[in-house]
Structure formats: structure tokens, C-alpha cells
OpenMM code with the backbone's topology and positions (N, CA, C; nanometers):
from openmm import Vec3, app, unit

residues = "MET ALA GLU GLU LYS LEU TYR LYS ILE GLY GLU VAL CYS ARG MET ALA ASP VAL GLN PRO TYR VAL LEU ARG TYR TRP GLU THR GLU PHE PRO ALA LEU ALA PRO ASN LYS SER GLY GLY GLY GLN ARG LEU TYR THR LYS ARG GLU ILE ASP ILE ILE LEU ARG ILE LYS GLN LEU LEU TYR SER GLU GLY PHE THR ILE ALA GLY ALA LYS LYS LYS LEU GLU GLN GLU LEU SER GLU PRO VAL ALA PRO PRO PRO VAL ALA PRO ALA PRO LYS ALA SER ARG SER ARG ALA VAL ALA SER PRO LYS LEU ASP GLY ILE ARG GLN GLU LEU ARG ALA ILE LEU GLU MET LEU LYS ALA".split()
positions = [
    Vec3(17.0691, 6.4430, -14.2496),
    Vec3(16.9333, 6.4410, -14.1987),
    Vec3(16.9222, 6.5394, -14.0819),
    Vec3(16.8244, 6.6279, -14.0860),
    Vec3(16.8067, 6.7278, -13.9810),
    Vec3(16.7493, 6.6624, -13.8555),
    Vec3(16.7933, 6.7102, -13.7405),
    Vec3(16.7412, 6.6571, -13.6151),
    Vec3(16.6000, 6.7082, -13.5941),
    Vec3(16.5182, 6.6227, -13.5336),
    Vec3(16.3805, 6.6604, -13.5042),
    Vec3(16.3787, 6.7554, -13.3847),
    Vec3(16.2932, 6.8566, -13.3924),
    Vec3(16.2827, 6.9522, -13.2829),
    Vec3(16.2249, 6.8834, -13.1607),
    Vec3(16.2822, 6.9132, -13.0452),
    Vec3(16.2344, 6.8584, -12.9187),
    Vec3(16.1762, 6.9710, -12.8348),
    Vec3(16.0711, 6.9401, -12.7623),
    Vec3(15.9999, 7.0402, -12.6831),
    Vec3(16.0074, 7.0035, -12.5352),
    Vec3(16.0312, 7.1038, -12.4523),
    Vec3(16.0357, 7.0826, -12.3074),
    Vec3(15.8936, 7.0711, -12.2536),
    Vec3(15.8830, 7.0155, -12.1346),
    Vec3(15.7516, 6.9884, -12.0762),
    Vec3(15.6675, 7.1162, -12.0616),
    Vec3(15.7298, 7.2270, -12.0303),
    Vec3(15.6551, 7.3520, -12.0169),
    Vec3(15.5922, 7.3953, -12.1480),
    Vec3(15.6677, 7.3793, -12.2583),
    Vec3(15.6145, 7.4147, -12.3904),
    Vec3(15.4976, 7.3239, -12.4273),
    Vec3(15.5125, 7.1963, -12.3982),
    Vec3(15.4083, 7.0993, -12.4319),
    Vec3(15.2835, 7.1254, -12.3474),
    Vec3(15.3026, 7.1600, -12.2214),
    Vec3(15.1881, 7.1918, -12.1346),
    Vec3(15.1097, 7.3107, -12.1898),
    Vec3(15.1804, 7.4116, -12.2386),
    Vec3(15.1109, 7.5272, -12.2976),
    Vec3(15.0366, 7.4872, -12.4252),
    Vec3(15.1009, 7.4055, -12.5091),
    Vec3(15.0376, 7.3622, -12.6342),
    Vec3(14.9109, 7.2811, -12.6072),
    Vec3(14.9195, 7.1902, -12.5116),
    Vec3(14.8081, 7.0994, -12.4836),
    Vec3(14.7118, 7.1554, -12.3789),
    Vec3(14.7505, 7.2639, -12.3123),
    Vec3(14.6702, 7.3243, -12.2064),
    Vec3(14.6398, 7.2242, -12.0947),
    Vec3(14.7470, 7.1586, -12.0473),
    Vec3(14.7379, 7.0681, -11.9323),
    Vec3(14.8548, 7.0979, -11.8385),
    Vec3(14.8417, 7.0546, -11.7164),
    Vec3(14.9459, 7.0757, -11.6162),
    Vec3(15.0555, 6.9685, -11.6292),
    Vec3(15.1780, 7.0005, -11.5870),
    Vec3(15.2872, 6.9024, -11.5959),
    Vec3(15.2573, 6.7704, -11.5239),
    Vec3(15.1893, 6.7771, -11.4093),
    Vec3(15.1601, 6.6528, -11.3372),
    Vec3(15.0668, 6.5627, -11.4187),
    Vec3(14.9822, 6.6233, -11.5027),
    Vec3(14.8925, 6.5455, -11.5886),
    Vec3(14.9747, 6.4698, -11.6921),
    Vec3(15.0700, 6.5386, -11.7552),
    Vec3(15.1559, 6.4713, -11.8531),
    Vec3(15.2354, 6.3587, -11.7887),
    Vec3(15.2899, 6.3862, -11.6704),
    Vec3(15.3688, 6.2827, -11.6024),
    Vec3(15.2814, 6.1615, -11.5699),
    Vec3(15.1563, 6.1855, -11.5316),
    Vec3(15.0643, 6.0748, -11.5030),
    Vec3(15.0326, 5.9973, -11.6308),
    Vec3(15.0034, 6.0701, -11.7394),
    Vec3(14.9725, 6.0032, -11.8655),
    Vec3(15.0883, 5.9159, -11.9114),
    Vec3(15.2111, 5.9592, -11.8846),
    Vec3(15.3282, 5.8785, -11.9216),
    Vec3(15.3260, 5.7431, -11.8520),
    Vec3(15.2711, 5.7379, -11.7307),
    Vec3(15.2643, 5.6111, -11.6579),
    Vec3(15.1526, 5.5214, -11.7107),
    Vec3(15.0516, 5.5797, -11.7726),
    Vec3(14.9354, 5.5042, -11.8192),
    Vec3(14.9392, 5.4673, -11.9673),
    Vec3(15.0061, 5.5480, -12.0479),
    Vec3(15.0077, 5.5280, -12.1921),
    Vec3(15.1496, 5.4955, -12.2382),
    Vec3(15.1763, 5.3670, -12.2689),
    Vec3(15.3112, 5.3271, -12.3100),
    Vec3(15.3617, 5.4004, -12.4346),
    Vec3(15.2714, 5.4439, -12.5218),
    Vec3(15.3126, 5.5139, -12.6434),
    Vec3(15.3737, 5.6499, -12.6117),
    Vec3(15.3490, 5.6985, -12.4932),
    Vec3(15.3986, 5.8292, -12.4518),
    Vec3(15.5210, 5.8089, -12.3625),
    Vec3(15.6384, 5.8168, -12.4241),
    Vec3(15.7632, 5.7929, -12.3510),
    Vec3(15.8687, 5.8923, -12.3978),
    Vec3(15.8636, 6.0152, -12.3466),
    Vec3(15.9608, 6.1150, -12.3912),
    Vec3(16.1022, 6.0809, -12.3470),
    Vec3(16.1971, 6.1253, -12.4263),
    Vec3(16.3374, 6.1122, -12.3873),
    Vec3(16.3651, 6.2134, -12.2771),
    Vec3(16.4743, 6.1931, -12.2083),
    Vec3(16.5139, 6.2898, -12.1049),
    Vec3(16.6536, 6.3403, -12.1362),
    Vec3(16.6726, 6.4677, -12.1087),
    Vec3(16.8040, 6.5279, -12.1302),
    Vec3(16.8989, 6.4782, -12.0215),
    Vec3(17.0247, 6.5160, -12.0336),
    Vec3(17.1231, 6.4779, -11.9325),
    Vec3(17.0835, 6.5238, -11.7930),
    Vec3(17.0122, 6.6356, -11.7855),
    Vec3(16.9688, 6.6885, -11.6563),
    Vec3(16.8346, 6.6352, -11.6103),
    Vec3(16.7767, 6.5427, -11.6865),
    Vec3(16.6496, 6.4831, -11.6464),
    Vec3(16.5261, 6.5554, -11.7006),
    Vec3(16.5454, 6.6579, -11.7827),
    Vec3(16.4334, 6.7329, -11.8415),
    Vec3(16.3656, 6.6485, -11.9489),
    Vec3(16.2338, 6.6355, -11.9407),
    Vec3(16.1591, 6.5616, -12.0429),
    Vec3(16.1632, 6.6387, -12.1745),
    Vec3(16.1887, 6.5644, -12.2839),
    Vec3(16.1942, 6.6244, -12.4162),
    Vec3(16.0989, 6.5482, -12.5086),
    Vec3(16.0001, 6.6192, -12.5624),
    Vec3(15.8943, 6.5587, -12.6422),
    Vec3(15.9139, 6.5872, -12.7912),
    Vec3(15.8840, 6.4858, -12.8733),
    Vec3(15.8868, 6.5022, -13.0183),
    Vec3(15.7490, 6.5469, -13.0657),
    Vec3(15.7400, 6.5851, -13.1916),
    Vec3(15.6119, 6.6245, -13.2501),
    Vec3(15.5140, 6.5075, -13.2434),
    Vec3(15.5611, 6.3868, -13.2680),
    Vec3(15.4738, 6.2682, -13.2619),
    Vec3(15.4172, 6.2513, -13.1213),
    Vec3(15.4996, 6.2699, -13.0201),
    Vec3(15.4514, 6.2568, -12.8820),
    Vec3(15.3500, 6.3663, -12.8481),
    Vec3(15.3706, 6.4843, -12.9021),
    Vec3(15.2735, 6.5926, -12.8803),
    Vec3(15.1405, 6.5556, -12.9459),
    Vec3(15.1467, 6.4974, -13.0651),
    Vec3(15.0236, 6.4521, -13.1314),
    Vec3(14.9526, 6.3474, -13.0465),
    Vec3(15.0279, 6.2575, -12.9862),
    Vec3(14.9700, 6.1549, -12.8991),
    Vec3(14.9058, 6.2205, -12.7770),
    Vec3(14.9730, 6.3177, -12.7189),
    Vec3(14.9192, 6.3891, -12.6027),
    Vec3(14.7872, 6.4573, -12.6383),
    Vec3(14.7838, 6.5232, -12.7524),
    Vec3(14.6613, 6.5913, -12.7946),
    Vec3(14.5488, 6.4906, -12.8190),
    Vec3(14.5834, 6.3743, -12.8721),
    Vec3(14.4815, 6.2705, -12.8936),
    Vec3(14.4322, 6.2151, -12.7605),
    Vec3(14.5225, 6.1937, -12.6657),
    Vec3(14.4826, 6.1460, -12.5321),
    Vec3(14.3871, 6.2469, -12.4692),
    Vec3(14.4219, 6.3727, -12.4768),
    Vec3(14.3364, 6.4774, -12.4189),
    Vec3(14.1988, 6.4750, -12.4850),
    Vec3(14.1950, 6.4610, -12.6169),
    Vec3(14.0675, 6.4563, -12.6878),
    Vec3(13.9843, 6.3362, -12.6426),
    Vec3(14.0485, 6.2207, -12.6332),
    Vec3(13.9771, 6.1001, -12.5913),
    Vec3(13.9195, 6.1156, -12.4508),
    Vec3(13.9999, 6.1706, -12.3596),
    Vec3(13.9578, 6.1822, -12.2201),
    Vec3(13.8589, 6.2968, -12.1974),
    Vec3(13.8902, 6.4135, -12.2483),
    Vec3(13.8123, 6.5326, -12.2152),
    Vec3(13.6950, 6.5577, -12.3099),
    Vec3(13.7144, 6.5327, -12.4395),
    Vec3(13.6084, 6.5626, -12.5365),
    Vec3(13.5174, 6.4429, -12.5629),
    Vec3(13.5787, 6.3242, -12.5750),
    Vec3(13.5003, 6.2065, -12.6110),
    Vec3(13.4551, 6.1257, -12.4896),
    Vec3(13.5007, 6.1624, -12.3710),
    Vec3(13.4522, 6.1007, -12.2477),
    Vec3(13.5027, 5.9611, -12.2172),
    Vec3(13.6153, 5.9219, -12.2765),
    Vec3(13.6722, 5.7904, -12.2462),
    Vec3(13.7299, 5.7888, -12.1052),
    Vec3(13.7310, 5.6713, -12.0440),
    Vec3(13.8058, 5.6518, -11.9193),
    Vec3(13.9522, 5.6354, -11.9583),
    Vec3(14.0411, 5.6344, -11.8596),
    Vec3(14.1830, 5.6116, -11.8877),
    Vec3(14.1994, 5.4765, -11.9581),
    Vec3(14.1349, 5.3725, -11.9042),
    Vec3(14.1467, 5.2390, -11.9634),
    Vec3(14.0921, 5.2368, -12.1055),
    Vec3(13.9787, 5.3007, -12.1277),
    Vec3(13.9198, 5.3050, -12.2615),
    Vec3(14.0051, 5.3835, -12.3588),
    Vec3(14.0582, 5.4964, -12.3134),
    Vec3(14.1444, 5.5786, -12.3985),
    Vec3(14.2726, 5.5029, -12.4323),
    Vec3(14.3253, 5.4311, -12.3340),
    Vec3(14.4474, 5.3533, -12.3555),
    Vec3(14.4232, 5.2482, -12.4638),
    Vec3(14.3117, 5.1776, -12.4541),
    Vec3(14.2784, 5.0736, -12.5516),
    Vec3(14.2562, 5.1346, -12.6902),
    Vec3(14.1816, 5.2431, -12.6953),
    Vec3(14.1526, 5.3100, -12.8227),
    Vec3(14.2818, 5.3609, -12.8881),
    Vec3(14.3686, 5.4241, -12.8095),
    Vec3(14.4945, 5.4768, -12.8622),
    Vec3(14.5834, 5.3640, -12.9134),
    Vec3(14.5921, 5.2557, -12.8392),
    Vec3(14.6732, 5.1412, -12.8830),
    Vec3(14.6203, 5.0875, -13.0153),
    Vec3(14.4877, 5.0817, -13.0269),
    Vec3(14.4250, 5.0344, -13.1508),
    Vec3(14.4592, 5.1282, -13.2667),
    Vec3(14.4458, 5.2579, -13.2447),
    Vec3(14.4739, 5.3556, -13.3501),
    Vec3(14.6201, 5.3525, -13.3932),
    Vec3(14.7105, 5.3381, -13.2973),
    Vec3(14.8530, 5.3392, -13.3296),
    Vec3(14.8979, 5.2105, -13.3982),
    Vec3(14.8216, 5.1014, -13.3793),
    Vec3(14.8611, 4.9746, -13.4411),
    Vec3(14.8015, 4.9572, -13.5802),
    Vec3(14.7041, 5.0405, -13.6165),
    Vec3(14.6427, 5.0306, -13.7491),
    Vec3(14.7425, 5.0757, -13.8549),
    Vec3(14.7561, 4.9967, -13.9616),
    Vec3(14.8457, 5.0397, -14.0699),
    Vec3(14.7852, 5.1599, -14.1422),
    Vec3(14.8714, 5.2443, -14.1915),
    Vec3(14.8264, 5.3614, -14.2662),
    Vec3(14.7832, 5.3142, -14.4040),
    Vec3(14.6587, 5.3441, -14.4409),
    Vec3(14.6048, 5.3002, -14.5693),
    Vec3(14.6641, 5.3836, -14.6828),
    Vec3(14.6989, 5.3189, -14.7930),
    Vec3(14.7485, 5.3962, -14.9075),
    Vec3(14.6335, 5.4769, -14.9678),
    Vec3(14.6655, 5.5849, -15.0376),
    Vec3(14.5587, 5.6645, -15.0972),
    Vec3(14.4823, 5.5819, -15.2001),
    Vec3(14.3532, 5.6071, -15.2159),
    Vec3(14.2751, 5.5288, -15.3114),
    Vec3(14.3247, 5.5510, -15.4542),
    Vec3(14.3155, 5.4460, -15.5331),
    Vec3(14.3594, 5.4520, -15.6717),
    Vec3(14.2390, 5.4883, -15.7574),
    Vec3(14.2578, 5.5832, -15.8475),
    Vec3(14.1495, 5.6240, -15.9366),
    Vec3(14.1168, 5.5096, -16.0315),
    Vec3(13.9877, 5.4884, -16.0609),
    Vec3(13.9529, 5.3798, -16.1521),
    Vec3(14.0063, 5.4081, -16.2926),
    Vec3(14.0391, 5.3018, -16.3616),
    Vec3(14.0902, 5.3150, -16.4979),
    Vec3(13.9782, 5.3644, -16.5890),
    Vec3(14.0131, 5.4443, -16.6889),
    Vec3(13.9083, 5.4908, -16.7810),
    Vec3(13.8462, 5.3732, -16.8540),
    Vec3(13.7175, 5.3857, -16.8858),
    Vec3(13.6483, 5.2780, -16.9553),
    Vec3(13.7000, 5.2664, -17.0978),
    Vec3(13.6815, 5.1514, -17.1528),
    Vec3(13.7288, 5.1256, -17.2892),
    Vec3(13.6600, 5.2191, -17.3877),
    Vec3(13.7278, 5.2466, -17.4971),
    Vec3(13.6745, 5.3389, -17.5968),
    Vec3(13.5437, 5.2881, -17.6557),
    Vec3(13.5203, 5.1551, -17.6540),
    Vec3(13.3969, 5.0983, -17.7059),
    Vec3(13.2774, 5.1523, -17.6285),
    Vec3(13.2889, 5.1639, -17.4968),
    Vec3(13.1771, 5.2149, -17.4176),
    Vec3(13.1537, 5.3628, -17.4466),
    Vec3(13.2609, 5.4342, -17.4787),
    Vec3(13.2437, 5.5745, -17.5160),
    Vec3(13.1657, 5.5856, -17.6465),
    Vec3(13.1957, 5.4951, -17.7393),
    Vec3(13.1269, 5.4978, -17.8682),
    Vec3(12.9791, 5.4675, -17.8508),
    Vec3(12.9468, 5.3740, -17.7612),
    Vec3(12.8072, 5.3398, -17.7354),
    Vec3(12.7361, 5.4552, -17.6672),
    Vec3(12.8033, 5.5201, -17.5719),
    Vec3(12.7413, 5.6291, -17.4976),
    Vec3(12.7313, 5.7558, -17.5797),
    Vec3(12.8111, 5.7695, -17.6823),
    Vec3(12.8161, 5.8928, -17.7585),
    Vec3(12.6821, 5.9323, -17.8204),
    Vec3(12.6082, 5.8426, -17.8865),
    Vec3(12.4781, 5.8834, -17.9403),
    Vec3(12.3816, 5.9279, -17.8301),
    Vec3(12.3869, 5.8609, -17.7156),
    Vec3(12.3014, 5.9006, -17.6041),
    Vec3(12.3374, 6.0414, -17.5576),
    Vec3(12.4669, 6.0666, -17.5448),
    Vec3(12.5111, 6.1985, -17.5009),
    Vec3(12.4754, 6.3065, -17.6022),
    Vec3(12.4867, 6.2716, -17.7295),
    Vec3(12.4493, 6.3690, -17.8325),
    Vec3(12.3015, 6.4054, -17.8196),
    Vec3(12.2180, 6.3080, -17.7943),
    Vec3(12.0754, 6.3336, -17.7768),
    Vec3(12.0487, 6.4227, -17.6564),
    Vec3(12.1194, 6.3955, -17.5475),
    Vec3(12.1029, 6.4760, -17.4264),
    Vec3(12.1498, 6.6188, -17.4515),
    Vec3(12.2616, 6.6317, -17.5211),
    Vec3(12.3123, 6.7661, -17.5530),
    Vec3(12.2105, 6.8452, -17.6355),
    Vec3(12.1508, 6.7786, -17.7346),
    Vec3(12.0520, 6.8458, -17.8195),
    Vec3(11.9317, 6.8910, -17.7369),
    Vec3(11.8869, 6.8041, -17.6451),
    Vec3(11.7736, 6.8396, -17.5596),
    Vec3(11.8079, 6.9572, -17.4691),
    Vec3(11.9276, 6.9571, -17.4151),
    Vec3(11.9687, 7.0671, -17.3279),
    Vec3(11.9799, 7.1982, -17.4055),
    Vec3(12.0299, 7.1907, -17.5279),
    Vec3(12.0380, 7.3113, -17.6107),
    Vec3(11.8982, 7.3665, -17.6401),
    Vec3(11.8055, 7.2744, -17.6665),
    Vec3(11.6675, 7.3169, -17.6936),
    Vec3(11.6076, 7.3841, -17.5702),
    Vec3(11.6324, 7.3280, -17.4527),
    Vec3(11.5821, 7.3872, -17.3273),
    Vec3(11.6455, 7.5238, -17.3062),
    Vec3(11.7746, 7.5343, -17.3331),
    Vec3(11.8452, 7.6620, -17.3179),
    Vec3(11.7865, 7.7681, -17.4104),
    Vec3(11.7550, 7.7291, -17.5334),
    Vec3(11.6960, 7.8241, -17.6272),
    Vec3(11.5568, 7.8680, -17.5808),
    Vec3(11.4813, 7.7752, -17.5229),
    Vec3(11.3482, 7.8083, -17.4714),
    Vec3(11.3602, 7.9075, -17.3552),
    Vec3(11.4616, 7.8893, -17.2717),
    Vec3(11.4805, 7.9782, -17.1561),
    Vec3(11.5249, 8.1167, -17.1998),
    Vec3(11.6004, 8.1241, -17.3090),
    Vec3(11.6471, 8.2535, -17.3584),
    Vec3(11.5311, 8.3340, -17.4180),
    Vec3(11.4314, 8.2654, -17.4723),
    Vec3(11.3204, 8.3340, -17.5391),
    Vec3(11.2275, 8.4046, -17.4422),
] * unit.nanometer
topology = app.Topology()
chain = topology.addChain("A")
for resn in residues:
    res = topology.addResidue(resn, chain)
    for name in ("N", "CA", "C"):
        topology.addAtom(name, app.Element.getBySymbol(name[0]), res)
């Protein structure tokens, strides 16, 4: 299994266009944002944490949430289960196709007649 790429705080600040002190503050307010630290104490962020940072920024700066509101909204979003993709409905029974077929034939004939009128 390949190791996940880790990003230093400076790289994340450039990606998110925020100052390091902002990220450090958000870490104190948002429990979901908890980067690992290297042996030297350097914060190391995963792609998931960067996604969380970008969402926090959107909630605060674009959507106008307060810190408390953004915290609640983010916790709600992160706790929601991921919905499976919708299942396509099963095709209808062949009996319904047989019933619809004469109707469709009539519609086709009418459309052909209209097409011929338009060509003339």
C-alpha cells in the first residue's frame, strides 16, 4: 500500500490562501482538523485534512457562518453516511411493451406524416 502524500503547513497555506496562524487557530476550534506532526514538530496535512480546511474556509468566508456555526455544520457533514449511487429502475415487463407498441406505432406514423409534410 502506497503512503499518502503529506503536505507541510506552508504548502497548505498556499493551497487554501490563508495564513499559518489561521490554520493553527482552526485546529483549536475544529476537532476534525488534527494534522500529524513530524519528529521536529512540523505539521503534516493529508489530502482529507486539506479538503476539510477548504470546506472550513468556504463555510466561514463564502457562506458567512460563524466559527460555532461552521463547526456544527462541518460535524454534521462529516457524520453523514455516504449514500450509495442510485440504482436504475428495472425494465418494465414485456407485457407493458406489447401494450405500448400499438400506441408507439401510431405515434411513429403521425410523426412520419408530419415529416413528409415538412419536406414538401
